[in-house]
C-alpha positions in Angstrom: 111.4 46.0 6.6 112.4 49.1 8.6 112.4 51.2 5.4 108.9 50.0 4.5 107.5 50.8 8.0 109.2 54.2 7.8 107.5 55.0 4.5 104.1 53.9 5.7 104.6 55.8 8.9 105.6 58.9 6.9 102.6 58.7 4.6 100.2 58.5 7.5 101.9 61.4 9.2 101.5 63.5 6.1 97.8 62.7 6.1 97.4 63.7 9.7 99.4 66.9 9.2 97.2 67.8 6.1 94.0 67.2 8.1 95.2 69.3 11.0 96.3 72.2 8.7 92.9 72.1 7.0 91.1 72.3 10.3 93.5 75.1 11.4 92.9 77.2 8.3 89.1 76.6 8.3 88.9 78.0 11.8 90.0 81.3 10.4 86.9 81.6 8.3 84.3 81.2 11.1 81.7 83.9 11.0 81.8 86.2 14.1 79.3 88.4 15.8 80.7 91.8 16.5 79.1 93.8 19.3 79.2 97.3 17.9 81.6 99.4 19.9 82.6 96.4 21.9 80.0 97.0 24.7 76.2 97.3 25.0 75.9 101.1 25.4 78.1 102.1 22.4 75.3 103.1 20.0 75.2 106.7 21.2 76.6 110.2 20.4 80.3 109.9 20.9 81.9 112.0 23.6 84.9 112.7 21.4 86.2 111.8 17.9 88.5 109.2 19.5 85.4 107.7 21.1 83.7 107.3 17.7 82.5 103.9 16.5 84.5 104.3 13.3 87.7 104.3 15.4 86.5 101.0 16.8 85.8 99.5 13.3 89.2 100.6 11.9 90.8 98.2 14.4 88.9 95.2 13.2 88.6 93.0 10.2 85.1 92.1 9.0 84.4 89.2 6.7 81.4 88.3 4.6 79.2 86.2 6.9 80.1 88.2 10.1 77.4 90.0 11.9 77.1 93.4 13.6 75.1 93.4 16.8 73.7 96.6 18.4 72.3 96.8 21.9 70.4 100.1 22.6 67.1 101.5 23.8 64.7 100.9 20.9 62.2 103.4 22.3 64.7 106.2 22.0 66.9 105.3 19.0 67.2 103.1 15.9 69.9 101.9 13.4 69.4 102.9 9.8 71.4 101.3 7.0 71.9 104.0 4.4 73.7 104.8 1.2 77.1 106.5 1.3 75.4 109.8 0.2 72.9 109.6 3.1 75.7 108.7 5.5 77.6 111.8 4.6 74.6 114.1 4.7 72.9 112.3 7.7 69.7 111.9 5.6 67.3 109.6 7.5 64.4 109.9 4.9 65.3 107.1 2.6 67.2 104.3 4.5 68.0 100.9 2.9 66.8 99.3 6.2 65.4 100.5 9.5 66.0 98.6 12.8 64.5 99.8 16.1 64.1 96.6 18.2 67.0 97.5 20.6 68.7 94.3 19.8 69.7 94.5 16.2 71.8 91.9 14.3 72.8 92.5 10.7 74.7 89.9 8.7 77.3 91.3 6.4 76.4 89.5 3.2 78.8 91.1 0.7 82.2 92.6 0.6 82.5 96.4 0.6 81.4 99.3 2.7 78.2 99.3 4.9 76.9 102.7 6.2 74.8 103.1 9.4 73.4 106.1 11.1 71.2 106.8 14.1 67.6 107.4 13.4 67.2 109.7 16.4 66.9 113.3 15.4 70.2 115.1 15.3 72.3 112.2 16.5 74.0 111.4 13.2 75.1 115.1 12.8 76.7 114.7 16.3 78.7 111.7 15.1 76.5 108.7 15.9 77.2 106.8 12.7 79.3 103.9 11.5 81.1 102.6 8.4 82.1 99.0 8.3 84.3 97.7 5.5 83.8 93.9 4.8 86.5 91.9 3.1 85.9 88.8 1.0 87.6 85.7 2.3 90.0 86.0 -0.7 91.0 89.5 0.3 91.1 88.6 3.9 93.8 86.0 3.2 95.7 88.4 1.0 95.7 91.2 3.5 96.1 89.1 6.7 99.2 90.9 7.7 98.2 94.4 6.5 96.6 97.1 8.6 92.8 97.0 8.8 91.0 99.0 6.2 89.8 102.4 7.4 87.2 104.7 5.9 89.4 107.6 4.8 86.9 110.4 5.2 85.1 109.2 8.3 85.3 107.8 11.8 84.5 104.1 13.0 83.7 101.0 15.5 84.8 97.6 17.3 84.1 93.7 17.4 84.2 90.5 19.6 84.4 86.9 18.4 81.3 84.8 19.0 82.9 81.4 19.0 85.7 79.5 20.6 87.8 79.9 17.5 90.9 81.2 19.4 91.0 78.1 21.7 90.5 75.8 18.7 93.4 77.4 16.9 95.6 77.2 19.9 94.8 73.5 20.4 95.4 72.7 16.7 98.8 74.6 16.8 99.8 72.6 19.9 98.6 69.3 18.3 100.5 70.1 15.1 103.7 70.9 17.0 103.5 67.7 19.0 102.8 65.5 15.9 105.7 67.1 14.0 108.0 66.7 16.9 107.0 63.1 17.4 107.5 62.1 13.8 110.8 63.9 13.3 
């Protein structure tokens, strides 16, 4: 009888562990809103190369479904999504998209590089621009322990989670540890 109870108990514990692991790994794929530069006044001409938004972006991992959020004075500036060529040359005449509402949110819908420049005259040439490299979920898992991708020729920006994913992960790790300890 004890053997039968032990086997039933083991089967149910496996189910609980599998469910918890699925919840844990699903929490890694939550879309996040990234405040460009990590603060509201970051969309401006950088004071130095180390202050550039591309340096911020190099430290982060962006996934398909994440969003970039800009906070700026829409009467004085704008965010232009541009091609790589227009990014390099600071060409504002043929943007992919123009945003000038002062509270811009752009969803990163595909993997690859996104290029953004300021629409204010002369600002891009003084370094007010951003490259964001978005990884697919498949590549994110593969490169989870690797350094963040960086745009080789350019400078970059930063991000903040928009959900309670960190606390959920911590809770699941603790619950998993307690369950494993209890059943062993």
